[in-house]
C-alpha angles and dihedrals in degrees: 000000000000113000119227090215091078094091104101112235093006098091129105130202109228129191113211124190109169139022091002094061120111109281094019127114101262098038091107088075086071094055091114095042128098114243111224097179146260119324143177135211121230113260093275101102143070124219115208130199108234095175109260095022141019131247124215118214126187119231101048130118104241134094112232125214122222147125134268125224135179108229132186126224095271093053092043090054090051091049091049089052093049092048095044092238120216100004100053110010120020120218109226140160118260135175118243127217090266091055096252120133121232138163119252139166115260130185124217111248093246090066093062101047109139094009121124119257117234097224093187089063088225123114090191092054090048091052091049089052090054093051094048 
C-alpha cells in the first residue's frame, strides 16, 4: 500500500491517545501513517472519559500516554474529519515529555464539565478498568 507520508515537506507528526491507538476502534485511519513509537506528554494535561472515547484538555496536572505517527495530508484530513476539527476537537501543537513538538486534538474545557478525569493518563488502562 502506498503511504501518503511520501510527499516531502507535507507530513505532520501527530500524537494520538484514544480511539486511534493501536488496537483501538479507529486505528485503521492510520494505516498509511508511519508509527514513530509510544510517547507521553509532560504533566500539564487532563484526560477525560467521554464514554466511548477520551478528551485531552490542556492545563491539567497529569502526563498522558499515547503514540506518535507521521501522517500525510490525506490522513490528516481524515483525522480532522473524525475529530470534528475545528468544531469539536481542535488540532493544536503541544510539546511532549521528550521536548519534541507534535500536533494533537484538544478539547476546550467546557466540553468536559462533569466528566471523570482519567488520572492514570492512559485510555487503555481506563478501558481495562471498565472491563474488569
